[in-house]
N, CA, C and O atoms as a MOPAC input file, in Angstrom:
PM7 MOZYME 1SCF
protein

 N    -31.55500 1    -3.46600 1   -24.90900 1
 C    -32.47000 1    -2.72700 1   -24.08500 1
 C    -31.77800 1    -2.31900 1   -22.79700 1
 O    -31.01500 1    -3.07900 1   -22.20000 1
 N    -32.06700 1    -1.10900 1   -22.39600 1
 C    -31.48200 1    -0.61700 1   -21.15300 1
 C    -32.41100 1     0.40000 1   -20.52700 1
 O    -33.25900 1     0.98200 1   -21.20200 1
 N    -32.24600 1     0.60900 1   -19.23600 1
 C    -33.06300 1     1.56100 1   -18.48800 1
 C    -32.17800 1     2.26200 1   -17.47300 1
 O    -31.19900 1     1.70000 1   -16.98300 1
 N    -32.54500 1     3.50800 1   -17.16500 1
 C    -31.76300 1     4.32800 1   -16.25300 1
 C    -32.65300 1     4.84900 1   -15.13400 1
 O    -33.83900 1     5.10900 1   -15.33500 1
 N    -32.06700 1     4.99600 1   -13.96700 1
 C    -32.76300 1     5.58400 1   -12.83400 1
 C    -31.81000 1     6.53800 1   -12.11900 1
 O    -30.61900 1     6.25800 1   -11.97600 1
 N    -32.35400 1     7.66500 1   -11.67400 1
 C    -31.55800 1     8.70200 1   -11.01100 1
 C    -32.19900 1     9.01800 1    -9.66800 1
 O    -33.42300 1     9.07400 1    -9.55100 1
 N    -31.35900 1     9.22500 1    -8.65400 1
 C    -31.86500 1     9.54800 1    -7.31200 1
 C    -30.96000 1    10.58300 1    -6.65300 1
 O    -29.73600 1    10.52700 1    -6.77500 1
 N    -31.58200 1    11.52800 1    -5.95300 1
 C    -30.83100 1    12.50500 1    -5.16200 1
 C    -30.73000 1    11.99000 1    -3.73600 1
 O    -31.73100 1    11.59000 1    -3.14200 1
 N    -29.52500 1    11.99900 1    -3.19000 1
 C    -29.25500 1    11.40800 1    -1.89000 1
 C    -28.72100 1    12.46900 1    -0.94700 1
 O    -27.92200 1    13.31400 1    -1.34800 1
 N    -29.15600 1    12.42900 1     0.29400 1
 C    -28.66500 1    13.35900 1     1.32400 1
 C    -27.52200 1    12.68700 1     2.08400 1
 O    -27.59200 1    12.48300 1     3.29600 1
 N    -26.46400 1    12.34700 1     1.33300 1
 C    -25.25400 1    11.74400 1     1.88900 1
 C    -24.10900 1    12.11000 1     0.95300 1
 O    -24.32800 1    12.32900 1    -0.23900 1
 N    -22.90700 1    12.17900 1     1.47400 1
 C    -21.78300 1    12.58900 1     0.64300 1
 C    -21.45900 1    11.52600 1    -0.40300 1
 O    -21.66300 1    10.33200 1    -0.18600 1
 N    -20.95500 1    11.98500 1    -1.52700 1
 C    -20.63400 1    11.08300 1    -2.63200 1
 C    -19.50400 1    10.12700 1    -2.27000 1
 O    -19.45200 1     9.00400 1    -2.77200 1
 N    -18.61700 1    10.56300 1    -1.41400 1
 C    -17.49000 1     9.72700 1    -1.00600 1
 C    -17.95200 1     8.47800 1    -0.25700 1
 O    -17.40100 1     7.39600 1    -0.45900 1
 N    -18.96200 1     8.62000 1     0.60900 1
 C    -19.47500 1     7.48700 1     1.36400 1
 C    -20.28400 1     6.53400 1     0.48900 1
 O    -20.23600 1     5.31900 1     0.68200 1
 N    -21.02200 1     7.08100 1    -0.46800 1
 C    -21.82000 1     6.23800 1    -1.36100 1
 C    -20.90700 1     5.48000 1    -2.31300 1
 O    -21.20700 1     4.34600 1    -2.68800 1
 N    -19.80800 1     6.08700 1    -2.70200 1
 C    -18.87700 1     5.47500 1    -3.65600 1
 C    -18.31800 1     4.14900 1    -3.14100 1
 O    -18.08200 1     3.23300 1    -3.92800 1
 N    -18.10700 1     4.04000 1    -1.84600 1
 C    -17.57600 1     2.80600 1    -1.26600 1
 C    -18.50400 1     1.62000 1    -1.51200 1
 O    -18.03800 1     0.52600 1    -1.82900 1
 N    -19.80500 1     1.82700 1    -1.37000 1
 C    -20.77600 1     0.75500 1    -1.57800 1
 C    -21.00800 1     0.53100 1    -3.06600 1
 O    -21.20100 1    -0.60300 1    -3.50400 1
 N    -20.98800 1     1.60500 1    -3.83900 1
 C    -21.25400 1     1.50500 1    -5.27900 1
 C    -20.16600 1     0.72200 1    -6.00100 1
 O    -20.44300 1     0.06100 1    -7.00100 1
 N    -18.93600 1     0.78700 1    -5.50900 1
 C    -17.84600 1     0.03100 1    -6.11800 1
 C    -18.04600 1    -1.47000 1    -5.97800 1
 O    -17.55100 1    -2.24200 1    -6.79900 1
 N    -18.77100 1    -1.89000 1    -4.94000 1
 C    -19.00300 1    -3.31500 1    -4.70900 1
 C    -19.98200 1    -3.92500 1    -5.70500 1
 O    -19.90000 1    -5.12100 1    -5.98100 1
 N    -20.89900 1    -3.14400 1    -6.24700 1
 C    -21.95300 1    -3.70000 1    -7.09600 1
 C    -21.81700 1    -3.32100 1    -8.57100 1
 O    -22.63800 1    -3.73700 1    -9.38800 1
 N    -20.82200 1    -2.56000 1    -8.91300 1
 C    -20.67200 1    -2.13100 1   -10.30700 1
 C    -20.28300 1    -3.31200 1   -11.20500 1
 O    -19.43700 1    -4.12600 1   -10.83500 1
 N    -20.90600 1    -3.40000 1   -12.38600 1
 C    -20.62400 1    -4.39000 1   -13.43700 1
 C    -20.91300 1    -5.82600 1   -13.02500 1
 O    -20.24100 1    -6.74300 1   -13.49700 1
 N    -21.89800 1    -6.04500 1   -12.15400 1
 C    -22.26700 1    -7.41400 1   -11.81800 1
 C    -23.75100 1    -7.61900 1   -12.13200 1
 O    -24.45800 1    -6.67800 1   -12.49200 1
 N    -24.20200 1    -8.85200 1   -11.99200 1
 C    -25.58300 1    -9.21500 1   -12.26200 1
 C    -26.50900 1    -8.49200 1   -11.27900 1
 O    -26.15300 1    -8.27100 1   -10.12100 1
 N    -27.70100 1    -8.12800 1   -11.76100 1
 C    -28.64100 1    -7.37500 1   -10.93500 1
 C    -29.09900 1    -8.20900 1    -9.73600 1
 O    -29.23900 1    -7.67800 1    -8.63400 1
 N    -29.33200 1    -9.50500 1    -9.93900 1
 C    -29.74400 1   -10.36500 1    -8.82000 1
 C    -28.67000 1   -10.41000 1    -7.73200 1
 O    -28.96800 1   -10.30000 1    -6.54300 1
 N    -27.41700 1   -10.57300 1    -8.15900 1
 C    -26.31200 1   -10.60300 1    -7.19900 1
 C    -26.15800 1    -9.26000 1    -6.47600 1
 O    -25.86400 1    -9.21400 1    -5.28100 1
 N    -26.36200 1    -8.17300 1    -7.22100 1
 C    -26.24000 1    -6.84200 1    -6.61700 1
 C    -27.31700 1    -6.60400 1    -5.57500 1
 O    -27.03400 1    -6.06500 1    -4.50500 1
 N    -28.55100 1    -6.99900 1    -5.87200 1
 C    -29.63700 1    -6.80900 1    -4.91400 1
 C    -29.40900 1    -7.63700 1    -3.65100 1
 O    -29.69500 1    -7.18200 1    -2.54400 1
 N    -28.89100 1    -8.85500 1    -3.82300 1
 C    -28.59200 1    -9.70400 1    -2.67200 1
 C    -27.47900 1    -9.10200 1    -1.82500 1
 O    -27.57000 1    -9.06300 1    -0.59800 1
 N    -26.42800 1    -8.63400 1    -2.49100 1
 C    -25.29600 1    -8.04800 1    -1.76700 1
 C    -25.70700 1    -6.77300 1    -1.03900 1
 O    -25.25700 1    -6.52400 1     0.08000 1
 N    -26.56100 1    -5.96200 1    -1.66900 1
 C    -26.99200 1    -4.71200 1    -1.04200 1
 C    -27.90900 1    -4.94900 1     0.14800 1
 O    -27.90400 1    -4.17100 1     1.10200 1
 N    -28.69400 1    -6.01600 1     0.09900 1
 C    -29.60600 1    -6.27100 1     1.21200 1
 C    -28.85400 1    -6.69800 1     2.47300 1
 O    -29.37600 1    -6.55800 1     3.57900 1
 N    -27.63900 1    -7.21500 1     2.32000 1
 C    -26.84600 1    -7.63100 1     3.47600 1
 C    -25.73300 1    -6.65000 1     3.82800 1
 O    -24.97000 1    -6.89400 1     4.76200 1
 N    -25.63100 1    -5.55700 1     3.10100 1
 C    -24.60800 1    -4.55700 1     3.38700 1
 C    -25.11300 1    -3.61400 1     4.47600 1
 O    -26.21900 1    -3.08200 1     4.38300 1
 N    -24.30700 1    -3.41500 1     5.49300 1
 C    -24.70900 1    -2.61400 1     6.64800 1
 C    -24.22900 1    -1.17100 1     6.48300 1
 O    -23.42400 1    -0.68500 1     7.27600 1
 N    -24.72400 1    -0.49700 1     5.45600 1
 C    -24.40000 1     0.90600 1     5.20300 1
 C    -25.68400 1     1.63300 1     4.82100 1
 O    -26.59800 1     1.03600 1     4.25300 1
 N    -25.74700 1     2.91900 1     5.13400 1
 C    -26.90700 1     3.72400 1     4.77100 1
 C    -27.02800 1     3.85300 1     3.25000 1
 O    -28.13700 1     3.87800 1     2.71600 1
 N    -25.91200 1     3.93200 1     2.56500 1
 C    -25.91700 1     4.09800 1     1.11700 1
 C    -26.47300 1     2.86900 1     0.40300 1
 O    -27.00000 1     2.98500 1    -0.70300 1
 N    -26.36100 1     1.69900 1     1.01900 1
 C    -26.85600 1     0.47100 1     0.38400 1
 C    -28.36300 1     0.54100 1     0.18900 1
 O    -28.87900 1     0.02400 1    -0.80200 1
 N    -29.07300 1     1.16500 1     1.10900 1
 C    -30.52200 1     1.30400 1     0.98800 1
 C    -30.88200 1     2.17100 1    -0.22400 1
 O    -31.80200 1     1.84300 1    -0.97300 1
 N    -30.16000 1     3.26800 1    -0.41000 1
 C    -30.43100 1     4.15900 1    -1.53600 1
 C    -30.08100 1     3.50600 1    -2.87100 1
 O    -30.81400 1     3.66100 1    -3.84800 1
 N    -28.98000 1     2.78600 1    -2.92000 1
 C    -28.58500 1     2.10600 1    -4.15100 1
 C    -29.59600 1     1.00900 1    -4.48500 1
 O    -29.93000 1     0.80500 1    -5.65200 1
 N    -30.08300 1     0.30300 1    -3.45900 1
 C    -31.09000 1    -0.74500 1    -3.65800 1
 C    -32.37600 1    -0.14200 1    -4.23700 1
 O    -32.96700 1    -0.71000 1    -5.15600 1
 N    -32.80800 1     1.00100 1    -3.70500 1
 C    -34.00900 1     1.67200 1    -4.20500 1
 C    -33.83500 1     2.12400 1    -5.65400 1
 O    -34.74900 1     1.97300 1    -6.46500 1
 N    -32.67400 1     2.67400 1    -5.97900 1
 C    -32.43100 1     3.15000 1    -7.33100 1
 C    -32.36200 1     1.99600 1    -8.31700 1
 O    -32.82900 1     2.11400 1    -9.45000 1
 N    -31.78300 1     0.88400 1    -7.89000 1
 C    -31.68700 1    -0.29200 1    -8.74600 1
 C    -33.06300 1    -0.89000 1    -9.02400 1
 O    -33.35400 1    -1.26000 1   -10.16200 1
 N    -33.90200 1    -0.99000 1    -8.01200 1
 C    -35.25400 1    -1.50200 1    -8.24000 1
 C    -36.08300 1    -0.54100 1    -9.08300 1
 O    -36.96800 1    -0.97300 1    -9.82200 1
 N    -35.80800 1     0.74800 1    -8.98200 1
 C    -36.47700 1     1.72600 1    -9.82600 1
 C    -36.06400 1     1.56600 1   -11.28800 1
 O    -36.89100 1     1.70700 1   -12.18900 1
 N    -34.78900 1     1.27200 1   -11.52200 1
 C    -34.32600 1     1.04100 1   -12.88700 1
 C    -34.97100 1    -0.21700 1   -13.47500 1
 O    -35.29000 1    -0.25000 1   -14.66400 1
 N    -35.16500 1    -1.24500 1   -12.65600 1
 C    -35.83400 1    -2.46300 1   -13.10900 1
 C    -37.29100 1    -2.15200 1   -13.46600 1
 O    -37.79900 1    -2.63600 1   -14.47700 1
 N    -37.95700 1    -1.34800 1   -12.64100 1
 C    -39.33600 1    -0.96200 1   -12.91700 1
 C    -39.42600 1    -0.12300 1   -14.19100 1
 O    -40.38200 1    -0.25900 1   -14.95500 1
 N    -38.44000 1     0.74400 1   -14.42600 1
 C    -38.41400 1     1.53200 1   -15.65900 1
 C    -38.25200 1     0.63300 1   -16.87100 1
 O    -38.84000 1     0.89500 1   -17.92100 1
 N    -37.46300 1    -0.42400 1   -16.73800 1
 C    -37.28200 1    -1.36800 1   -17.83700 1
 C    -38.57500 1    -2.14200 1   -18.09300 1
 O    -38.91300 1    -2.42000 1   -19.24300 1
 N    -39.29900 1    -2.49000 1   -17.02800 1
 C    -40.56700 1    -3.19300 1   -17.18800 1
 C    -41.60100 1    -2.31800 1   -17.89100 1
 O    -42.43700 1    -2.82800 1   -18.63700 1
 N    -41.55300 1    -1.02100 1   -17.66400 1
 C    -42.48200 1    -0.10900 1   -18.31600 1
 C    -42.21000 1     0.01400 1   -19.81000 1
 O    -43.14500 1     0.12200 1   -20.60400 1
 N    -40.93500 1    -0.00100 1   -20.19900 1
 C    -40.58500 1     0.20900 1   -21.60200 1
 C    -40.55500 1    -1.08100 1   -22.40600 1
 O    -40.90800 1    -1.07700 1   -23.58500 1
 N    -40.13700 1    -2.19100 1   -21.79100 1
 C    -40.04000 1    -3.47800 1   -22.48400 1
 C    -41.09400 1    -4.43100 1   -21.94400 1
 O    -41.29900 1    -4.53400 1   -20.73500 1
 N    -41.75500 1    -5.12300 1   -22.85600 1
 C    -42.79700 1    -6.06100 1   -22.42600 1
 C    -42.21200 1    -7.37000 1   -21.91800 1
 O    -42.68800 1    -7.91500 1   -20.92200 1
 N    -41.19300 1    -7.87600 1   -22.58600 1
 C    -40.60500 1    -9.14800 1   -22.15800 1
 C    -39.08400 1    -9.00900 1   -22.08900 1
 O    -38.44300 1    -8.52400 1   -23.02100 1
 N    -38.53600 1    -9.43900 1   -20.98100 1
 C    -37.08500 1    -9.46000 1   -20.81200 1
 C    -36.74200 1   -10.51500 1   -19.77900 1
 O    -37.57400 1   -10.89700 1   -18.95600 1
 N    -35.49600 1   -10.98200 1   -19.83600 1
 C    -35.03200 1   -12.00500 1   -18.91200 1
 C    -34.37100 1   -11.32400 1   -17.71900 1
 O    -33.32600 1   -10.69000 1   -17.86300 1
 N    -34.97900 1   -11.45300 1   -16.54600 1
 C    -34.48000 1   -10.78400 1   -15.34600 1
 C    -33.11100 1   -11.31100 1   -14.93700 1
 O    -32.31900 1   -10.58100 1   -14.34000 1
 N    -32.82100 1   -12.58400 1   -15.25500 1
 C    -31.53500 1   -13.18000 1   -14.86800 1
 C    -30.38400 1   -12.69700 1   -15.73800 1
 O    -29.22300 1   -12.87600 1   -15.37000 1
 N    -30.67800 1   -12.09000 1   -16.88200 1
 C    -29.62800 1   -11.61800 1   -17.78900 1
 C    -29.38100 1   -10.11900 1   -17.68500 1
 O    -28.73500 1    -9.55000 1   -18.56500 1
 N    -29.86800 1    -9.46700 1   -16.65200 1
 C    -29.66100 1    -8.03700 1   -16.49900 1
 C    -28.37800 1    -7.75700 1   -15.72400 1
 O    -28.07800 1    -8.41400 1   -14.72700 1
 N    -27.63400 1    -6.77600 1   -16.20100 1
 C    -26.37700 1    -6.37500 1   -15.57500 1
 C    -26.39500 1    -4.87600 1   -15.32000 1
 O    -27.10100 1    -4.12200 1   -15.99000 1
 N    -25.61400 1    -4.46500 1   -14.34800 1
 C    -25.44100 1    -3.03700 1   -14.09300 1
 C    -24.41100 1    -2.52500 1   -15.08400 1
 O    -23.21400 1    -2.77300 1   -14.94200 1
 N    -24.88800 1    -1.81300 1   -16.07900 1
 C    -24.01400 1    -1.33400 1   -17.14400 1
 C    -23.19500 1    -0.13600 1   -16.67600 1
 O    -21.99400 1    -0.05100 1   -16.93000 1
 N    -23.86300 1     0.78700 1   -15.99000 1
 C    -23.20500 1     2.02000 1   -15.57000 1
 C    -23.74200 1     2.40500 1   -14.19600 1
 O    -24.95300 1     2.37400 1   -13.97400 1
 N    -22.88500 1     2.75500 1   -13.30500 1
 C    -23.29200 1     3.22200 1   -11.98000 1
 C    -22.28700 1     4.26500 1   -11.52400 1
 O    -21.10300 1     3.97300 1   -11.36000 1
 N    -22.76500 1     5.47500 1   -11.32400 1
 C    -21.85300 1     6.52400 1   -10.86400 1
 C    -22.57700 1     7.47700 1    -9.93200 1
 O    -23.80400 1     7.57300 1    -9.92500 1
 N    -21.77700 1     8.17400 1    -9.15100 1
 C    -22.27200 1     9.12400 1    -8.16200 1
 C    -21.59500 1    10.46900 1    -8.40700 1
 O    -20.37600 1    10.53900 1    -8.56000 1
 N    -22.38600 1    11.52400 1    -8.44200 1
 C    -21.87400 1    12.87900 1    -8.62600 1
 C    -22.20700 1    13.70100 1    -7.39000 1
 O    -23.19300 1    13.44400 1    -6.69800 1
 N    -21.37600 1    14.68100 1    -7.13000 1
 C    -21.62400 1    15.54700 1    -5.98900 1
 C    -22.76100 1    16.49900 1    -6.31000 1
 O    -22.79100 1    17.10600 1    -7.38000 1
 N    -23.69000 1    16.62500 1    -5.38700 1
 C    -24.82200 1    17.53000 1    -5.53900 1
 C    -24.56500 1    18.83100 1    -4.80900 1
 O    -23.43800 1    19.10500 1    -4.39700 1
 N    -25.59900 1    19.63100 1    -4.64900 1
 C    -25.42500 1    20.88900 1    -3.92400 1
 C    -25.14400 1    20.65700 1    -2.44600 1
 O    -25.64200 1    19.70200 1    -1.85000 1
 N    -24.34800 1    21.53100 1    -1.86700 1
 C    -23.98700 1    21.43500 1    -0.45500 1
 C    -24.78900 1    22.46600 1     0.33700 1
 O    -24.77800 1    23.65500 1     0.01800 1
 N    -25.48600 1    21.99400 1     1.37400 1
 C    -26.22600 1    22.90700 1     2.23900 1
 C    -25.27000 1    23.41200 1     3.31800 1
 O    -24.57700 1    22.62900 1     3.96700 1
 N    -25.24600 1    24.71800 1     3.49700 1
 C    -24.32800 1    25.31300 1     4.46200 1
 C    -25.12300 1    25.76300 1     5.68200 1
 O    -26.06300 1    26.55000 1     5.57400 1
 N    -24.72900 1    25.25100 1     6.83900 1
 C    -25.38200 1    25.59400 1     8.09300 1
 C    -24.31900 1    26.07000 1     9.08700 1
 O    -23.13500 1    25.77500 1     8.92400 1
 N    -24.74600 1    26.80400 1    10.11000 1
 C    -23.81600 1    27.32000 1    11.10900 1
 C    -24.20900 1    26.82800 1    12.48700 1
 O    -25.38600 1    26.65200 1    12.80000 1
 N    -23.18300 1    26.61000 1    13.30200 1
 C    -23.37400 1    26.10300 1    14.65900 1
 C    -22.60500 1    27.02200 1    15.60800 1
 O    -21.49500 1    27.44700 1    15.28800 1
 N    -23.16400 1    27.32400 1    16.73600 1
 C    -22.43400 1    28.17100 1    17.68300 1
 C    -21.18700 1    27.47300 1    18.22500 1
 O    -21.19800 1    26.26900 1    18.48100 1
 N    -20.14200 1    28.22500 1    18.39200 1
 C    -18.88600 1    27.69100 1    18.92000 1
 C    -18.45900 1    28.54600 1    20.11800 1
 O    -19.15900 1    29.47300 1    20.52500 1
 N    -17.32100 1    28.21400 1    20.65200 1
 C    -16.83700 1    28.89500 1    21.85200 1
 C    -16.49700 1    30.35300 1    21.57200 1
 O    -16.14300 1    30.71900 1    20.45200 1
 N    -16.61000 1    31.16700 1    22.59600 1
 C    -16.25000 1    32.58400 1    22.57600 1
 C    -17.00500 1    33.36100 1    21.49900 1
 O    -16.43400 1    34.25000 1    20.86600 1
 N    -18.28200 1    33.03600 1    21.28500 1
 C    -19.11900 1    33.81100 1    20.37800 1
 C    -18.88100 1    33.56500 1    18.90800 1
 O    -19.40600 1    34.29400 1    18.06700 1
 N    -18.11400 1    32.57100 1    18.58600 1
 C    -17.84300 1    32.29400 1    17.17100 1
 C    -18.93200 1    31.39700 1    16.59000 1
 O    -19.77800 1    30.86800 1    17.31100 1
 N    -18.88800 1    31.24100 1    15.27500 1
 C    -19.79000 1    30.31900 1    14.57800 1
 C    -18.94300 1    29.41800 1    13.68700 1
 O    -17.98100 1    29.86600 1    13.06300 1
 N    -19.31700 1    28.13600 1    13.63700 1
 C    -18.59100 1    27.14700 1    12.83900 1
 C    -19.50700 1    26.66900 1    11.71600 1
 O    -20.67400 1    26.34900 1    11.94400 1
 N    -18.97300 1    26.62500 1    10.52400 1
 C    -19.75900 1    26.19900 1     9.37700 1
 C    -19.85700 1    24.67500 1     9.32700 1
 O    -18.86500 1    23.97300 1     9.52400 1
 N    -21.05600 1    24.17500 1     9.06200 1
 C    -21.28800 1    22.74700 1     8.85200 1
 C    -21.73600 1    22.56800 1     7.40900 1
 O    -22.66500 1    23.23700 1     6.95500 1
 N    -21.07700 1    21.66700 1     6.68800 1
 C    -21.41900 1    21.38200 1     5.30500 1
 C    -22.22600 1    20.09500 1     5.24200 1
 O    -21.72200 1    19.02800 1     5.59200 1
 N    -23.46700 1    20.18500 1     4.80000 1
 C    -24.32000 1    19.00800 1     4.63800 1
 C    -24.32100 1    18.66800 1     3.15200 1
 O    -24.99600 1    19.31300 1     2.34900 1
 N    -23.55900 1    17.65200 1     2.80800 1
 C    -23.34900 1    17.32100 1     1.40300 1
 C    -24.45900 1    16.42800 1     0.85900 1
 O    -25.03900 1    15.62000 1     1.58400 1
 N    -24.73900 1    16.59200 1    -0.42400 1
 C    -25.70400 1    15.75300 1    -1.12200 1
 C    -25.03400 1    15.18700 1    -2.36300 1
 O    -23.93700 1    15.60600 1    -2.73400 1
 N    -25.70400 1    14.22700 1    -3.00700 1
 C    -25.12600 1    13.61800 1    -4.20100 1
 C    -26.23500 1    13.12500 1    -5.12300 1
 O    -27.37700 1    12.94400 1    -4.69900 1
 N    -25.88600 1    12.91200 1    -6.38300 1
 C    -26.78100 1    12.41200 1    -7.41200 1
 C    -26.31300 1    11.01800 1    -7.81700 1
 O    -25.18300 1    10.85100 1    -8.27700 1
 N    -27.16800 1    10.02400 1    -7.65000 1
 C    -26.85100 1     8.63500 1    -7.99400 1
 C    -27.53600 1     8.28000 1    -9.30200 1
 O    -28.73500 1     8.51200 1    -9.45600 1
 N    -26.78700 1     7.71700 1   -10.24900 1
 C    -27.32300 1     7.29800 1   -11.53800 1
 C    -26.92400 1     5.85500 1   -11.78900 1
 O    -25.74400 1     5.51000 1   -11.73400 1
 N    -27.91800 1     5.00600 1   -12.06800 1
 C    -27.68100 1     3.59300 1   -12.35800 1
 C    -28.35600 1     3.24700 1   -13.67400 1
 O    -29.53000 1     3.55100 1   -13.88200 1
 N    -27.59500 1     2.60100 1   -14.56700 1
 C    -28.12000 1     2.12600 1   -15.84800 1
 C    -27.97500 1     0.61400 1   -15.88200 1
 O    -26.88900 1     0.08200 1   -15.65800 1
 N    -29.07900 1    -0.07600 1   -16.16500 1
 C    -29.03000 1    -1.54100 1   -16.30100 1
 C    -29.25700 1    -1.90300 1   -17.76000 1
 O    -29.93100 1    -1.18400 1   -18.49900 1
 N    -28.68000 1    -3.03600 1   -18.16200 1
 C    -28.77600 1    -3.45900 1   -19.54300 1
 C    -28.73100 1    -4.98500 1   -19.58700 1
 O    -28.38300 1    -5.63700 1   -18.60300 1
 N    -29.09000 1    -5.54500 1   -20.74600 1
 C    -29.03000 1    -6.99600 1   -20.88900 1
 C    -27.67400 1    -7.46300 1   -21.38200 1
 O    -27.43300 1    -8.66600 1   -21.47400 1
 N    -26.77800 1    -6.52800 1   -21.70400 1
 C    -25.41100 1    -6.88600 1   -22.10800 1
 C    -24.44500 1    -6.42900 1   -21.02400 1
 O    -24.61400 1    -5.35700 1   -20.44200 1
 N    -23.45900 1    -7.22700 1   -20.76500 1
 C    -22.47600 1    -6.90900 1   -19.73000 1
 C    -21.43600 1    -5.95100 1   -20.30500 1
 O    -20.89000 1    -6.19400 1   -21.38100 1
 N    -21.16300 1    -4.85400 1   -19.58100 1
 C    -20.15200 1    -3.90900 1   -20.04000 1
 C    -18.77800 1    -4.36200 1   -19.59300 1
 O    -18.64300 1    -5.19500 1   -18.69700 1
 N    -17.76300 1    -3.80500 1   -20.22600 1
 C    -16.38300 1    -4.22000 1   -19.94100 1
 C    -15.76100 1    -3.36700 1   -18.87200 1
 O    -14.60400 1    -3.57900 1   -18.50900 1

């Protein structure tokens, strides 16, 4: 049994990847504990997506062992980039790129390699 959750994040994929590498392929309980003490903005989004995947598993499966759940797959993809302009010196304009990303987490009762 496995469940997947997807979330769109208003943060660059590069910054989220740093936190996601810490929790990949470990127990869900350990991941939630580690994310609650991580002082990064991305940790909040990963925590929300992980709890959403657990809720999705509860909806599909009636009985499962919460202590035997592992993060089977966790990856971040680059989303659309919002382009904004800011005034600069001597009448110029400077482009600002506001990056977004797509976070996907799959949990399962079997540990992946």
